[in-house]
N, C-alpha and C positions, 0 to 999 in steps of 0.2 A: 659442560664442555671443557672447563678448566681441568677437571679430574681426568677426562679422557686424554687431554694433551700431556698432563703429567705422566700418566701411565705410558703414553707413546714415547716420551722422551726418556723415561727410565729404561725402556727396553732398547733404545737406540742412542745411547749416550755418545758413542764414538763416531757415529755417522748419521747426520740428519739431512735429508733431501728437502731443500726449501720449497720446491714445487709441490712436494707431498704435503707439507704443512699448510700451504696455501689452499690445496684441495680440501683438506680437513676443515679449515675455517669456512670455506664456501659452503660445504655440505652441512655445517652446524652453526648457522648464524646466531648471533646474540639476540635474544628476544627482549624487546623493550617493554617495560611495565606500563602500558597505556591504559588509562581509565576511560572507557567509552561512555559517551553521554547517553543516558537512558531517556527515550522519548515515550511519554505517557499521554494518550489521548485524554481530553478533558472528561469524557464520560467514564473513564476508568480510574480517575485520580482518587476517588473515594476508596475504591478497592485497594489501590496502591498505598494510600495513607494508612489504612487499617493494617496492612501487612507490616509497614514500618513501625506502627504503634505496638503491634504484638511483639515484634523483635525487641523493641525498646523496653517493654514491660518485662520480657523474659530476662533481659540483661540487668535491669535495675532492681528486680525483685520488689517492685512497689506494691504489688497486690498482696504479697505475703506480709510486707511491712504494715499495710493498711489493716489486714486481718488481726495482726498482733496488737496494733494500736487500739482498735475498737474493743478488743477483748480486755485490754488493760484499763481503759477509761471506764468501761462498764463494771468491772470488778471494783474499781475505786468508788464509783457512784453507788454501787450496791452496799459497800462498807459504810459510806456516809449515811445512807438511808437506814441501815440497821442501827447505827449509832444514835441517830435522831429518835428512832422508835424507843430505844433503850433509855435515852435521857428523859423522854416524855414520861415513861413509866416509873423511873427510879429517882429522878432528881426532885428535891424539895425546893420548888421555886419560891416558897414563902421566905426563904433565907436571903433572897436577893435584896441588896441594899440600895442600889442605884438604878437598876433596870426593872421595868414593869414586865409582868407576865405577857401582856399584849405584844411588847417589843420582842420578847423572846420567841413567842409563837410566830411572829412575822418573819424573824430570821430563819426559823426552822422551815416555814412555808417556802421562803425563797430558795433554801437549800434543796427542798424536795422538788421545786420547779426545775432546778438544774439537773437533778436526777432523772426526771421525766424527759427532759430534752435529750439527755444522753441515751436513754432507752427508747428513742424514737422508733416507730414501726417502719419508717421509711428506710429502704436499703441504702446503706452508706457505701458509696463507690468513689472512684477517683474523680469523677465529674462533679460531685456535689460535696466532697469532703471539705473544700476550702470554705464554702458558704456555711457548712455545719460548724466548723471550727471557729469562725467569726462569731456565730451566735453563742457558742459555749464561752468563748473568751469574754464577751460583753457581759453575760450573766454572772460569770465567776468574778469579774472585776467589780461589779456593783456590790456583790455579796461580801467580798473580802473588805471592801471599803467600809461597808456598814459595820462589820465586825471590828475593824481597826478603830473606828470612831465611836463605838458604843462601849458602855461600861461592861456589858455582858462579855466582851472579848476577854476581860480579866476575871470577871466573876465566875465564869464557867470553870476556869482553872482552879479557883478556890473550892467550888462546890464538888469538884472531882478529886480534891485533895492532891492536886499535882503541884510539883515544885515549880515556882515561877521565878524567873530571873529578876534582877534588880530593875531592868528597864524593858520596855516593850513587852509587857506581860501577855499581850494578846497573841504573841507568837508561840506561846505555849498552849494556846487554845486548840484542842484537837480538831475542831471543825475547820478552823483557819488553816491548820497544817494539812488536812486532807485536800482542801481546795488548792493549796499551793502544790501539792503532789499532782493533782489533776491538771493544773496549769503547766507544770513541768513536762508531763506526758504529752500535752498538746504541743508545746513549743519544740520538744525533741522531734516529734513527728513532722511538724511544719518545716523544721530545718532540713530534714532528709527529703521531704517532698519538694521543697523549693530548690535544693541543690540538684535534684534529679532532672530539672528542666521539663517536668511534666506539663507545666502550664504553657510552655512554648508549643506543645502539641496543640493546645487549644487555639493558639495564634494561627497555626497552619490550617486548622479546621475552619476558622473564621475567614481566612483568606480564600480557602477552597469554596466556602459557601458564597462568598462575594463573586468569585469567578463564575459559579453556576448561575447566580441571580443576574449578573451582568450579561451573560450569554443569552439567558432567556429574554431579558429586556431588549437585547440587540435584535433577536429574532422578531419580537413584536414590533420594534421600531422600524425595521426593514420592511416588514409586511405592510405597515401603515404607509411607509414611504412609497412602496410600489403601487398601492391603491390610489394614493393621492397623485402620483405621477400619471397613472392611467386616466384619472379624472381630469387632470390638467391637459393631457393630450386630446381628450375628447372635447374639452372646453375650447382649446385652441382651434381645433377643426371646425367646431360650431361657429366660433367667432369669424374664422376665415370665410365660412359659407355666408354669414350675414353681411360681411364686408363686400363680398361679390354681389349679393342681392342688392345691396345699397348702391353699388356701382352701376348695376343694370338699371335701377330706378332713376338714376341721375341722367340717363340717356333718353328717358321718356319725353315726349313732346311738351307736356305740361309741367315738367319739373322746374323750369325756370320761374314760372309763376309761383309754384310751391315754395321755391327757395326764397323768393321775395316775401312771401307770407311768413316764413320762418324768421327772416331778418326783422320784419316789423314786430312780430311777437316778442322776439328777443329784446328789442328796443323798448317795447311798451310794458313788458312784464315788471321791471322794477318800479315803474311809475304807478302801475296798478296796485302793487304791494304797498307802496307808500300811501296811496289814497285809502286803501283798506285800513291801514293802521290808524290813520287819522279818524276814520269813522268809529273804529273800536275804542280808541282813546276817549272820544267824546261820550259814547254811550256807557262805557264800563262803570263810571261812578254812580250813574243814576239808575242802573239796571235793577238793584234790589228794591228801589223805591217805586219804580214803574210796576214791579210785581205787587207792591202794596196797593198801588193806584188801581189796578185791575179789579181788586176786591171792592173798591168804591164804585167803579164803573165797569161791571162784569160784561156788558154787552158791546164793548168797544172792540170791534174786530181788527181795526188798524193796530191798536195797542197789542193785541194778541199776536199779530204778524211780527211786530217789532221784537216782542219777547221770544218769538220762535227763531228769528234770524234778523239781526240788525242790518247786515249787509244787503240781503235780498230786499227786505222791506224798504230800506232807505233808497235803494236804486229805483224801486217801482213806485215810490211815493211822489208822483208827478206834482201834486198840489201841496206837498209838504204838510200833510195833515198832522204830522208829529208836532208842529209848532204850537197849536192850541192845546195839545195834550200836555206839553211841557209847562205851558202857562197854568194849566189846571193843577199840575203837580205842585206848583208854587203855592197856589191857593189852599190846597189840601194840607200842605206843610204848615201853613199859618193857622188853620183851624184844628190842627193835630189829628186829622184823619189819616195822614201819612206821617209817621214818626221817623225822623232822620237822626242817625247817630251824630254826636257832637263832632267827632273827628272827620265826618264826611260832609258836614254842613257847608263849609267854604267851597268845596268842589262842586256840590250840587247847585249852589247859588251861582257859581261861575258858568255852569252849563246853561242855566236859565238865562243868564245875561247874554251869552253867545247866541242863544235862540232869538232873543228879542232884538239884538243889535244887527242881525243880518249875517253874522259869521257862519251860522249853521246853513243858511241858504247858499253861501259861497262854497262851503264844503260839499254841499249836495250837487252843485253845478260841476265842480271839479271831478267828483267821483263818477257822475253820470257820463261826463265827456271821456274820461280815460277808459272806463269800463266799456263804453260804446265803441271806442276805437279798437279796443282789444277784441271785442266780439266780432266786429266787422272784419278785422284781420284774420280771425279764425276761419271765416268762410272761405271755401275753395271751390273753383269751378269743377275740378276733378276730385270728387269726394273719395272715390275708390283708391286713387293714387295716394291721396293724403293719408287715408287710414293705413294703407300698406306701408307707406313710408314711416309713419309713427310707430307701427308695430315692429318694423325691422329695426328702427333705431332703439326701441325699448329692449328688444331681444339682444341687440349688439351690446348695449350698456350692461345688460344682465351678465352676459358672458365675460365682458371686461372685468366686472366686479368679481365674478367667480374665479377668473384667472388670477387676479390680484390676491384674493383670499387663499387660493391653493398654493401660490408661490410663497406666500408668507408662512403657511403651514409647513411646506416642504423645507424651507430654510430653517425653521425651528426644529424640525425632525432631524435634519442633517447636523445641526449643532448638538442636539441631544445624543445622536449616534457618535459624533466625534468625542464628546465629553465622556460617554460610557466606555468607548474604546480606550480612551486614555486611562480611565480609572481601572479598567480590566488589565491593561498593559502593566500598570504599576503593581497591581495585586499579583499578577503572574510573575513579575520579576522578584517581588518579595518572597513569594512562595518558593521559587527555585533557589533563592539565596538562603532562606532559612532551612530548606531541606538539605542543602549542602552543609550548612553549619551544624544542624542537629544530628543528621544521619550520616554525613559524609558521602551523600549521594549526589552525583552530578546529573540532575534530572531536568528535562525540558517538557513543559506542559504544551501539548499540541492542541490548539483551538481551531 
């Protein structure tokens, strides 16, 4: 537009109509150089990145550099291999003064290993060249160190009648020199490769992979969350149904009696548990020796009952027939028909003493009293109502536990989703930042 105005003023230097100038400016507005933000859906980011990568490679000529580099190092490796074959055929290794033939053959073998590595059948590309170069660097480093520290580093120079310097004669060693040339080629390419920022493309690809994986993970987490939420809603409905059923049962004529029964059982339950524990504590130490005793007295049905279930047999043992059995256990211990371990002897004798002193009879009376009260409280005049009430309570407790479990799972899933979303957000921001830095593209990944 500036050119147009210049031309306009040139033709009308003596007279310029300001209104006409204003009209020209309005019809030819200055266009601002705005860079619009490019929005790329996540499912198209792979395609977008490949397009940027192609453009990057075209500008950097990296692929041509790689082709030239591989060609040069393979020519160098071929020359090393030919030299080694020639030395093996022509050199008189018997003239060696300090190095053994075995050491020389090992050096040659290591050099041929480097050659084989360079002539790998695997296609060398920009993705694997760094890994390949690291392997070459390590092999060459080890071999050059062997040459520098071995006498052969100098002796080969003499055998080939090469002029050696006053110091560091191994540097005149042709194998060492070829390896240095190989190393220089590698370092020269590495410098170009690293300055090209190619590896930064790998960073973008890793970020992109993370975005895709996190998106897939989020889909799975949301699906599990929906299923658990559905199950939770069903469990809440079922719990509400059972609460209503329980409310209806509470208005039954016999429910007050049933409630009294529940209160009694709740009161007696810890007492019964305590009494049971006392019975088990008494019989546990002598249980293995009562098992020995039944071999002495195999027809003793009471003893068999006790070994089957102490709690049941002790409750039903009205006459306490177990007392003479315990006394017999003591006699069998004395005549070695029942053999007691030394660490159990004191406990077994204590139980015999409790049986003889009347403490076992007191325990028996207490256990029968508490258990009898509990069984009496369990009886109900309306058995159908009792069973229905117990079943409803059981199902209500089941749904309460299910609701608690599902709520816990839902909370864990929500936390996983939040964490994954945050990780995805950070990866998205990094991807967009690096894309702008590497390609000069203001891109927004749409998820």
